[in-house]
C-alpha positions as CSV (number, residue, x, y, z in Angstrom):
1,M,-32.0,75.0,35.7
2,V,-31.8,72.2,38.1
3,D,-29.0,69.9,37.7
4,T,-30.1,66.4,38.5
5,Q,-27.8,63.6,38.0
6,L,-29.1,60.1,37.6
7,D,-27.1,57.3,39.1
8,L,-27.6,54.4,36.7
9,S,-25.2,52.1,38.5
10,A,-27.8,51.3,41.2
11,I,-30.4,50.6,38.5
12,V,-28.1,48.3,36.5
13,A,-26.9,46.4,39.6
14,N,-30.5,45.9,40.5
15,L,-31.4,44.5,37.1
16,E,-28.3,42.5,36.3
17,A,-28.4,38.7,36.7
18,L,-25.1,37.4,37.9
19,T,-24.5,33.7,37.3
20,T,-21.4,31.5,37.1
21,L,-20.5,28.1,35.7
22,V,-17.4,26.5,37.0
23,D,-15.7,23.3,35.8
24,N,-14.8,21.3,39.0
25,N,-12.3,19.1,37.0
26,D,-14.0,15.9,38.3
27,G,-16.7,15.4,35.8
28,T,-19.0,18.0,37.4
29,L,-19.9,21.6,36.9
30,T,-21.1,24.1,39.5
31,Y,-23.8,26.5,38.4
32,T,-24.4,29.4,40.7
33,D,-27.6,31.3,40.0
34,E,-28.3,35.0,40.5
35,D,-29.3,34.5,44.1
36,G,-26.1,32.7,44.8
37,N,-27.5,29.2,45.0
38,P,-25.1,26.5,43.7
39,T,-26.2,23.6,41.7
40,I,-23.9,20.7,40.9
41,L,-24.3,19.2,37.4
42,D,-22.8,15.7,36.9
43,V,-21.7,15.6,33.2
44,A,-19.2,12.7,33.5
45,N,-21.7,10.2,32.1
46,L,-23.2,12.3,29.4
47,E,-20.6,11.3,26.8
48,T,-21.2,8.2,24.7
49,L,-18.0,6.2,24.4
50,T,-17.9,3.6,21.6
51,S,-15.1,2.0,19.7
52,I,-14.7,-0.2,16.6
53,A,-11.6,-2.3,15.9
54,L,-10.5,-5.3,13.9
55,N,-10.6,-8.4,16.0
56,P,-7.2,-10.2,16.3
57,D,-8.7,-13.1,14.4
58,N,-8.7,-10.8,11.3
59,T,-12.3,-12.0,10.5
60,N,-14.5,-10.0,12.8
61,I,-14.9,-6.3,13.7
62,D,-15.5,-5.7,17.4
63,Y,-18.0,-2.9,18.2
64,T,-17.9,-1.8,21.8
65,D,-20.9,0.3,22.8
66,E,-21.0,3.0,25.6
67,D,-21.9,0.3,28.2
68,G,-18.9,-1.9,27.3
69,V,-21.0,-4.5,25.4
70,I,-19.0,-6.0,22.5
71,T,-20.8,-6.9,19.3
72,Q,-18.9,-8.8,16.7
73,L,-19.5,-8.1,13.1
74,D,-18.5,-11.1,10.9
75,L,-16.7,-9.9,7.8
76,S,-16.6,-13.3,6.1
77,A,-20.1,-13.1,4.7
78,I,-19.5,-9.6,3.3
79,V,-16.2,-10.7,1.7
80,A,-17.8,-13.9,0.2
81,N,-20.6,-11.8,-1.3
82,L,-18.2,-9.3,-2.9
83,E,-15.2,-11.5,-3.7
84,A,-14.3,-12.1,-7.3
85,L,-13.2,-15.7,-7.8
86,T,-11.0,-16.3,-10.8
87,T,-8.5,-19.0,-11.7
88,L,-5.6,-19.3,-14.1
89,V,-4.4,-22.9,-14.9
90,D,-1.3,-23.9,-16.9
91,N,-2.5,-26.7,-19.3
92,N,1.2,-27.8,-19.8
93,D,0.8,-27.6,-23.6
94,G,1.6,-23.9,-24.1
95,T,-1.9,-22.8,-23.2
96,L,-3.5,-21.3,-20.1
97,T,-7.1,-21.5,-19.1
98,Y,-8.5,-18.4,-17.4
99,T,-11.9,-18.8,-15.7
100,D,-13.7,-15.6,-14.8
101,E,-16.0,-14.8,-11.8
102,D,-19.0,-16.2,-13.7
103,G,-17.3,-19.5,-14.5
104,N,-16.6,-18.7,-18.2
105,P,-13.3,-20.2,-19.4
106,T,-11.0,-18.4,-21.8
107,F,-8.1,-20.3,-23.4
108,L,-4.9,-18.4,-24.0
109,D,-2.2,-19.8,-26.4
110,V,1.1,-18.5,-25.1
111,A,3.3,-21.1,-26.8
112,N,4.5,-18.8,-29.6
113,L,4.8,-15.7,-27.5
114,E,8.4,-16.4,-26.3
115,T,11.3,-15.9,-28.7
116,L,13.9,-18.6,-28.0
117,T,17.4,-17.9,-29.3
118,S,20.8,-19.1,-28.2
119,I,24.4,-18.3,-28.9
120,A,27.3,-20.6,-28.1
121,L,30.9,-21.3,-29.0
122,N,31.0,-24.2,-31.5
123,P,33.0,-27.3,-30.3
124,D,35.6,-26.5,-33.0
125,N,36.6,-23.3,-31.0
126,T,36.6,-21.3,-34.2
127,N,32.9,-20.6,-34.9
128,I,30.0,-19.1,-32.8
129,D,26.7,-20.9,-33.4
130,Y,23.6,-18.6,-33.3
131,T,20.3,-20.5,-33.2
132,D,17.2,-18.4,-33.9
133,E,13.6,-18.9,-32.6
134,D,12.8,-21.3,-35.5
135,G,15.8,-23.5,-34.6
136,V,17.9,-22.4,-37.6
137,T,21.6,-22.4,-36.7
138,T,23.9,-19.8,-38.3
139,Q,27.7,-20.2,-37.8
140,L,29.7,-17.0,-37.3
141,D,33.4,-17.6,-38.3
142,L,35.7,-16.0,-35.9
143,S,38.9,-16.6,-37.9
144,A,38.3,-13.7,-40.2
145,I,37.7,-11.4,-37.3
146,V,40.8,-12.6,-35.5
147,A,42.9,-12.3,-38.6
148,N,41.7,-8.8,-39.2
149,L,42.5,-7.7,-35.6
150,E,45.7,-9.8,-35.1
151,A,49.0,-8.0,-34.9
152,L,51.7,-9.9,-36.8
153,T,55.2,-9.6,-35.4
154,T,58.5,-11.3,-36.1
155,L,61.7,-11.8,-34.2
156,V,64.9,-12.5,-36.1
157,D,68.2,-13.5,-34.6
158,N,71.0,-11.5,-36.3
159,N,73.7,-14.0,-35.2
160,D,75.7,-11.2,-33.7
161,G,74.1,-11.2,-30.3
162,T,71.2,-8.9,-31.4
163,L,67.6,-9.5,-32.4
164,T,65.5,-7.6,-34.9
């Protein structure tokens, strides 16, 4: 038997294609082919830079394209087309008129929705007057309450220098 050893490294080295791609950190790449020939690729201007922002007038959107050209998009027509216009008017008679987006009025009677009551000390300083939502006044007599809660005390002179 003949021992022959085959050196594959020479075959692989001969067939292998060695290339490199290096970022030059300046917007270019250097591609080196298998023969060692460098090619500079300028990729700085390949990116498309655009922006969109609300204009300081709060009415337009400014679109800036990759060449720095600004196009203004007017929002007022869009808002006017989509805006819902309604009104609510106080008729000063206890009613409100609501007008919807289509111009249809709706009358709302709110005069009787509020409950008006009051409570106050009567000028006699003895009664409290409660007036309900219909204007009916009810007097609450405080004298019975005070009499019930009052503490009665007496002080008697015993004519001997003492008090009882």
